[in-house]
N, C-alpha and C positions, 0 to 999 in steps of 0.2 A: 627579708622578711619584706619591708616596702621600704615606698618613696614616696614622697606625700609634694604634688605639687605649689609649686610655695601659696603662693595667694591671690590675689588682686591686683587688678589695674596693673596689667603686660608683665607681672615683674614671671621673671626666668624659672619658670619650672624647677629648672637649675638647683634654683637655690636651697628648696629644702629635700631633706634626704632623711632617707630611716632606713636603722640596720634592723634584725629582730631580734630575742627572746635568746640571746646568749650572750657572753659576758664579754663579749666584746659589743652589744647590740648596743646601741648609740645612735639620738635625736639629733640631728641640726637640723631649727627650721628658721628659716627666712622669711622670714612677714611683714606685714606692712606694721607699721610703725614699732619699727625693733623687736615686735615677738617674737622669739624665741623655745626651744626648750632643748634639755639635757636629758639619755637617758643614763642610768645606774647600770652598773652590771647587772645580770641574769635576768630573766625573763619578766623584771619589771621596771617599771618606769620613773623618773622619776620628772615631772614636767614643773621649767619655773613658766608662772603665770604670764607674767605681765608684763605693760608697757609704759614707757614713759617713768624711769623710777620708781615702780613698784617693786618689792619689795621679792622675790623668789622664792622665798620660802611659800608664797602664800598659795603655792598650785605644790599639792604634793599626791605620788600614785602608791600606789602598792600590789604584788599583783594578782597571780589567782589565783587568789583565796578569799572568802568570804567579807573579810575583811579591804578587803581591794575597792580604794574609792579615787576618784582624782578630783580635786576641787581649783577648777583657776578662774586669777582674777585677769578676764584684763579690762581694757579700753571702753570704753561706755557701756560697765556694768556685766557687760555677756560675757557666760561661768558655761559652767559642764561638769557636772557630776557622775562617777563609773559606778554602777553595779557591781560587782561579785561577779567575777570571772575576770582572765587574763584580756579583757579588751581592754577601751579608755575611750574619753568622751571628749572632742578637740572641740571646743566654745570655735561657734564658724563664724567670721569677721564681716561686720559690714554695717553697718550706721542702724541699731537699731531695728533687724530683723529678729523675729523669735527663730527662736534654737530649735523647741517643738516644732519648725520645719519638716524636719528629716528623723529618721529612727530605724537606727539597726541593733538588733541583737545579735549577741555575739556563743562561743560555744556554750554555752549556758542561756538558759532559753529562756535565766530571768537579765541576764547583762544583760545593758544595751546602754543604744550612745542617739544622743540624739546631736546633727550636726542642723546649726544655719552658715547660710552661705552668704556669698556676697555678689559684687559683677564679672569677678572675674569665678565662677561656678569652678567647686575644686572636689574632688574625692577623694577622701580617706579612710583607710580597713581599720578597726579597731584591731590591737594582738592576734594572739591564737592561728597560725598557720592560716589567717586571711590574710587580704594583698590589696594591696595600691595600684591604683593605675593614676594616669597621668588625668588631672582635668581638663575642662574644657575651658576653652577661649572666647571670646569675639562674642559672645550672648547664645553659643549655642543653649540649647536646650539641656538642660541635666538629662531629665524624662529620657532623653534617647535611649539611655541602656539601665539595666536592673544587671542588681549582684544579688544573689541568698548566700549565707555562710554555711558555716556549722549547725545551724541550726534552721527550719523549716522556718521560723520568722525572722531572722536575718537579713536582710536588705539594705542594697544602698543603690543610691541612681545616680547614674554616671553619666556624663555630658564627654561626646563624640568628635573628632571631627573628619572629613569624611566620612569614603564610608566600611572604616572601621569599628569594629567595638568585638566587646565582649560580653558574654553571661554568663552567671557562675550558680553554677549546680552545687545541694546545699553538698558542701563541705567544704573543707579548708580549702581545696584545693581551686581551679584553673578549667575555664574553655574558653579558648579563643575559636572563633570562628574563623575559620582554613579564609588563607587566599585564596582567588580565584585567577585560574588564564595563567598560569605560572606566575605570578607574582611571588617574592623571596619571604617566606616568611620570619624571615632574620629580621625581618619591618617589625615584627609584634616579637618580644622576649618577656620571660617573667619572672621577676627574685621568689622566693618564698620564706618562710617560718627558720630556715636557718641562712648564715649570709654562704656557703657553701651552695646553698640550692635557688637549681636554676633549671626553666623550663625553655624548653628548644625547640621550639616545631619547625616540621623541617616535612614539606607540603609542597600539595603540584595537583594542580586541577581540583581531584573530589577527596585528596583527602584531609580529615581537619580530627579533631582531637575533642572530646568531650570527657567531664569526671562528674562519678557519682559519688553519692553521701562518703563523708570522712573525708579526713584529711588527708588524700590520696591520688591520682587521677589517672585516666584513662585515656590513654593514647590512640585509637582507630588503627592499625597497623596501616604501613606502607604499602604502596602496590609494584604492582610488578616487578617484582624482583631485589625493587631497591633498599639499600645494606640499613640499619635500622639503624645505625651509630646515626642515623643526622639524626635523631630524636632524643635526647636522655631524658631523665629528672631526678631529681636527689630529692626526700622526702624530709619531716619533720626531724630529722635523727642526721645530727653530719654527716655520719657514716650511712643511714637511710641513704640507697644508690640503686635508680632501675635503669634498668638496660636494656630496653625492647630488645628482644628480633625477631624478626618478623618477617615473612612472604607470604604473598599470595594474602589467601585466605586467616592468615594470623594474624592476633588480635590479642588484645591483656585486658581485665575488668578488677576490680579491684572489689577484695571481700568487705563487711563494715569494719568498725574499728580502727585509725589510723594507720591501718596496713594496706597492705595490696598479694592480689591477686589477678598471676598470672600465665595466660592459656602455656600450658602445654608449649612445646618446642613441634614442631611436626619432621616424618622423615627423618626420626629414628636421632635426629640430633641430639646429642646429650643433656641433661637435665644440667650438670656443672654447670652448663653455659649463663644460668641467668638466677643471681643469690636477692634476699632483701630481705632488708633488716630492718625493724620500726621505730618506734619513736621508747621506743627499751632496749637497752644493748641486749639483751638474751631472748627478746624477740626477734622469732628467724625464718625467714621463709627459703623450702629447699623446693626451686620445682622438679615436679615430672614431668615425661613426656608419654611419648607415643608405650603404646603395649610394650613391655620387653625390654625398656630403661627402664634400670633402678635408680634409683635416687640416694645419694650421697646419704654414710652414717643409715642407713635402711634395708632393713629386708627386700627381697624385691616379691614388690608384693602389688597392686594396682593401684597406679596410679591417686585414682578413687579416695585409696589412704591418706593419703595426703592432706598434712592440716593447717592450721594456724595460729598465734598466736596474738595475740593483738595489745596494746596498750594496759592491759592484764594480762595476769599468768594466768584466768582465770577464763581469757573467750578462748573461744572455739571456733573454727568452722572447715569443716569439712569441704576440700574446692574440687571441683570436675573441669574440665575442661572443650576443648570442640575437637570432635573429631574423638569422640569415646574416651577420651584418658580421663 
């Protein structure tokens, strides 16, 4: 899931970390005035609201059901409530600033997050295959970066340092601006909705990546025969994993529905090389390739006949890929 940069006046970002919606999900926030929070197991959380002896019971949160709601009791009467959906709202820190200063919607159009900010502006993502970006420091303008989530209306204002920044496409994934002129991509990494989900971008020169809508990502292929092993990505399910095999013009696009779509590999490569499971254990994608290459467990047919099921067994999409596949 995410990591929340701590909050205020020079506190180390390492002081607050957060893992996502698995049984091991746990949130530990180190913030000003002893405010902290802990996560209960499953994709739901409980945030102990408070500061200076306030009862932890003051803030509780249930998960992605219509009843999910978070009430935070914090110093200076700051608080926040969460709308339905697996998102939350964190009270901003800051001497009476209005929480209405920032808003964020989640995987549901109605899910909304109100953020207040303080001196050491920071940004947090709510649940649901969203992200966390380290906050900015030393008075940088938070408006420098923006992020949209699984819904068109979801938006997060980010501050950054130096020239590095990231913009999110609508979906529960990310888009990282590629580093230029031989800079190491290792400088920017991002973890996803699962403890194991991690995106590592290997880029050089013009290599970059962008995400389409849905809880998935799209990585531009690596150039000039470089090994695809450089970039791997796991999805919203612990078992969902994407391995990009590319060469020259090979690339990948994702279909809607928290699943992925990969263009077939070129020049007679075996389809078995890439498989992907989605947020549902039953959802599985088998990649077809060039004409004449058969898909495992399927009769020899045109690759265009490949289908993909999403988080719902009924979600179905026929996919095509480059090179007439």
